[in-house]
C-alpha positions as CSV (number, residue, x, y, z in Angstrom):
1,X,10.5,-51.6,-2.5
2,X,10.1,-48.6,-1.2
3,X,10.1,-44.9,-3.3
4,X,10.2,-41.7,-1.6
5,X,8.6,-38.7,-3.3
6,X,9.6,-35.3,-2.8
7,X,8.4,-31.9,-3.3
8,X,9.7,-28.8,-4.6
9,X,10.2,-26.1,-1.7
10,X,6.6,-25.2,-1.3
11,X,6.4,-21.1,-0.8
12,X,4.2,-20.3,2.2
13,X,1.8,-17.7,0.3
14,X,0.5,-14.1,1.6
15,X,-2.7,-13.4,2.1
16,X,-3.4,-10.6,-0.1
17,X,-7.6,-10.6,1.3
18,X,-9.3,-11.3,4.1
19,X,-13.1,-12.6,5.5
20,X,-15.3,-10.4,6.8
21,X,-14.6,-12.4,10.2
22,X,-11.0,-12.0,9.6
23,X,-10.6,-8.3,8.9
24,X,-13.0,-8.1,11.7
25,X,-10.6,-9.4,14.0
26,X,-7.6,-8.0,12.3
27,X,-9.4,-4.4,13.3
28,X,-10.8,-5.7,16.5
29,X,-14.5,-4.2,15.5
30,X,-17.4,-6.1,15.3
31,X,-18.9,-7.0,12.2
32,X,-21.8,-4.2,11.9
33,X,-19.0,-1.4,12.3
34,X,-17.2,-3.6,9.8
35,X,-20.0,-3.1,7.1
36,X,-20.9,0.2,8.6
37,X,-17.0,1.3,7.0
38,X,-17.8,-0.3,3.7
39,X,-21.4,0.7,3.1
40,X,-20.1,4.5,4.0
41,X,-17.1,3.9,1.6
42,X,-14.3,4.5,3.9
43,X,-13.6,0.3,3.7
44,X,-13.1,-1.1,-0.2
45,X,-14.0,-4.4,-0.2
46,X,-15.3,-6.6,-3.1
47,X,-17.7,-9.6,-3.4
48,X,-16.8,-13.2,-5.0
49,X,-19.6,-15.7,-5.3
50,X,-21.6,-14.9,-2.4
51,X,-18.5,-14.2,-0.2
52,X,-17.0,-10.6,1.0
53,X,-13.8,-10.2,0.9
54,X,-12.1,-7.4,2.5
55,X,-7.6,-6.8,0.5
56,X,-4.7,-6.2,2.4
57,X,-4.1,-3.2,1.1
58,X,-7.5,-2.1,0.8
59,X,-7.1,-2.6,4.9
60,X,-4.0,-0.8,5.6
61,X,-5.4,2.2,3.8
62,X,-8.4,2.1,5.9
63,X,-5.9,2.2,9.1
64,X,-3.2,5.1,7.6
65,X,-7.1,7.1,6.7
66,X,-7.8,7.1,10.7
67,X,-4.6,7.5,11.4
68,X,-4.1,10.5,9.8
69,X,-7.8,11.6,10.4
70,X,-7.1,11.6,14.1
71,X,-3.6,13.0,14.2
72,X,-4.6,16.9,14.0
73,X,-6.9,16.2,16.9
74,X,-4.0,14.5,18.9
75,X,-2.3,17.4,17.5
76,X,-4.9,20.3,18.6
77,X,-5.2,18.5,21.9
78,X,-1.5,18.9,23.5
79,X,-1.4,22.3,22.1
């Protein structure tokens, strides 16, 4: 007798946090630069056990803040 087991549809899980290595890839920076931004308080992170993570929301906030910093400089250079 063949038994067929079906599973309910599995929804893809949206990743809420990135490892340091993944955050480095996402920002195209080296590990030292990422830790420098964390240590300077510009990028929020947290630890779970011995591993450090960066919330995707914190990554988006970091990018927005860097864009806001460079926008006035770009306007001055153009004007």
